[in-house]
C-alpha positions in Angstrom: -3.9 -70.8 52.8 -3.6 -74.6 53.1 -6.3 -76.7 55.0 -6.5 -80.4 55.7 -9.6 -82.6 56.2 -9.8 -84.0 59.7 -11.3 -87.3 58.4 -9.1 -88.4 55.6 -6.2 -85.8 56.0 -6.6 -84.6 52.4 -5.0 -81.2 52.0 -6.5 -78.3 49.9 -5.1 -74.9 48.9 -7.8 -72.3 49.5 -7.3 -68.6 48.7 -7.5 -66.2 51.6 -10.2 -64.1 49.9 -12.6 -67.1 50.2 -12.6 -66.7 54.0 -12.6 -62.9 54.1 -11.2 -63.0 57.6 -14.1 -65.2 59.0 -14.4 -69.0 59.7 -16.4 -70.9 57.1 -17.9 -74.5 56.8 -16.1 -76.6 54.1 -16.6 -80.1 52.9 -14.1 -82.7 51.8 -14.5 -84.0 48.3 -12.9 -87.3 49.2 -15.0 -88.4 52.2 -17.7 -85.7 52.2 -16.7 -84.7 55.7 -17.7 -81.2 56.8 -15.9 -79.0 59.3 -15.5 -75.4 60.3 -12.3 -74.0 58.9 -10.6 -71.0 60.6 -8.9 -68.4 58.4 -5.2 -68.2 58.7 -3.9 -65.7 61.2 -1.1 -63.5 59.8 2.0 -64.0 61.9 3.6 -60.9 63.3 6.9 -59.9 61.7 10.0 -61.2 63.6 11.2 -58.8 66.2 14.6 -57.3 65.6 17.1 -58.0 68.4 17.7 -55.1 70.7 20.7 -53.1 69.8 23.4 -53.8 72.3 26.6 -51.9 72.9 28.8 -52.0 69.9 32.0 -53.8 70.4 33.6 -52.5 67.2 36.0 -49.6 67.2 36.3 -46.8 64.8 38.9 -44.3 64.0 36.9 -41.6 65.8 37.2 -43.5 69.2 40.8 -42.5 69.6 40.0 -38.8 69.0 39.3 -36.5 72.0 35.6 -35.8 72.5 36.1 -32.1 72.8 38.9 -30.3 71.0 40.3 -27.5 73.1 41.1 -24.4 71.2 44.5 -22.9 71.9 44.2 -19.7 73.9 45.8 -16.6 72.2 46.0 -13.9 74.8 46.4 -10.5 73.2 49.8 -8.9 74.0 49.7 -6.3 76.7 50.2 -2.9 75.1 53.2 -1.0 76.4 52.3 2.2 78.2 52.7 5.3 76.1 55.5 7.6 77.2 54.2 10.5 79.1 54.8 13.9 77.7 55.8 16.5 80.2 53.0 19.1 80.5 53.9 22.7 79.6 53.7 24.9 82.6 50.9 27.5 82.2 51.7 31.2 82.4 49.4 31.5 85.3 51.3 28.9 87.3 54.6 30.7 86.6 53.3 34.1 87.3 49.9 34.0 89.1 49.6 37.8 89.0 49.8 37.9 85.1 47.5 35.6 83.1 47.6 36.3 79.3 44.2 34.5 78.9 42.5 36.9 81.3 41.0 40.1 79.8 42.0 43.0 81.9 40.4 45.8 79.9 37.1 47.5 80.5 34.4 45.0 81.0 31.2 47.1 80.5 29.9 49.3 77.7 30.2 52.4 79.9 33.8 51.8 80.6 34.6 51.2 76.9 32.9 54.5 76.0 34.8 56.4 78.7 38.1 54.9 77.5 37.3 56.1 73.9 36.4 59.5 75.1 39.7 59.9 77.0 41.7 58.8 74.0 39.8 61.3 71.7 40.4 64.2 74.1 44.1 63.5 74.4 46.4 66.0 72.7 48.1 64.7 69.6 51.8 64.1 69.6 53.5 67.2 68.1 56.3 65.0 66.6 53.8 63.1 64.5 52.4 66.2 62.7 55.6 68.2 62.6 56.4 69.7 59.2 59.6 68.5 57.5 62.5 70.8 57.9 64.3 72.5 55.0 67.2 70.2 55.1 64.9 67.2 54.7 63.1 68.7 51.7 66.4 69.6 50.0 67.8 66.2 50.6 64.6 64.5 49.3 64.6 66.8 46.2 68.2 66.2 45.6 67.8 62.4 45.8 64.6 62.3 43.6 65.3 64.6 40.7 68.7 64.4 39.0 69.6 60.7 39.1 66.1 59.3 38.3 65.4 61.6 35.4 68.7 60.9 33.7 68.2 57.1 34.1 64.6 57.3 32.7 65.7 59.4 29.7 68.5 57.0 29.0 66.0 54.0 29.1 63.6 55.8 26.7 66.4 56.8 24.3 67.8 53.2 24.2 64.4 51.7 23.5 63.5 54.0 20.6 66.0 52.9 18.0 65.0 49.2 18.4 61.3 50.1 17.9 62.1 52.3 14.8 64.3 49.7 13.2 61.7 47.0 13.8 58.9 49.2 12.3 61.2 50.1 9.3 61.9 46.4 8.7 58.2 45.5 8.7 57.4 48.4 6.4 60.1 47.4 4.0 58.9 43.8 3.8 55.3 44.9 3.2 56.4 47.3 0.5 58.4 44.5 -1.3 55.4 42.2 -1.2 53.1 44.9 -2.8 55.6 45.5 -5.5 56.0 41.8 -6.3 52.2 41.4 -6.5 51.9 44.3 -9.0 54.8 43.0 -11.1 53.5 39.5 -11.2 50.0 40.8 -12.0 51.3 42.8 -14.9 53.2 39.8 -16.3 50.2 37.6 -16.0 48.0 40.2 -17.7 50.3 40.4 -20.6 50.9 36.6 -20.8 49.4 36.3 -24.3 52.1 38.6 -25.8 54.8 36.9 -23.7 53.8 33.4 -24.8 53.7 34.6 -28.4 57.1 36.2 -28.1 58.6 33.4 -25.9 56.9 30.1 -26.7 58.9 28.4 -23.9 56.9 30.3 -21.3 53.6 28.7 -22.3 54.0 25.7 -19.9 54.7 28.1 -17.0 51.5 30.1 -17.6 49.5 26.9 -18.2 50.7 25.6 -14.8 49.6 28.8 -13.1 46.2 28.5 -14.7 45.9 24.9 -13.5 46.9 25.8 -9.9 44.3 28.6 -9.7 41.7 26.8 -11.7 41.6 29.4 -14.5 40.5 28.1 -17.9 42.5 29.8 -20.8 40.4 31.9 -23.1 39.7 30.4 -26.5 41.7 32.0 -29.3 39.8 34.5 -31.5 
């Protein structure tokens, strides 16, 4: 802080820590005048001016304060077509209702109804023996025609089975004969190769296919 002597008006720069917030007695070096110097009082910060109504306009001033949402009322559903109700049987005929049980309602009535049905005489037409004409007509219809047809079917199926069996037997017999013939030729291959030297590559190829090593000549 800056202080000045009241006697000679000489000014001095004194640090604030020298006063430590309290008044102190100082002396002027020019005129030896002493006085009580007060510490400097910190000035309050300048007050900001009160905010007044703003006169500037913004782009938001022209917009409505509250945006109204458009109302979308749901469409009114059309009334469903009414289906005419089916008249009930009871309404057409009150005396007869198919959904009403009209039989015996108690156990005693049910047992009595069963007893009446069991004691009733059987219908003679149901257990009547067939007449002679019916038996003869049934026998005439069941014997001749059916037996002849069955015999014809059996006879027509036999030749096919026999021919098929004979064909299979012939093929099997031919295969067995070829195996024996080829086995005999292969067993006597040494004599054949000696008599026909051109057959040597044939037998060597067979030995190579079956992995048979030829015996060393004696």
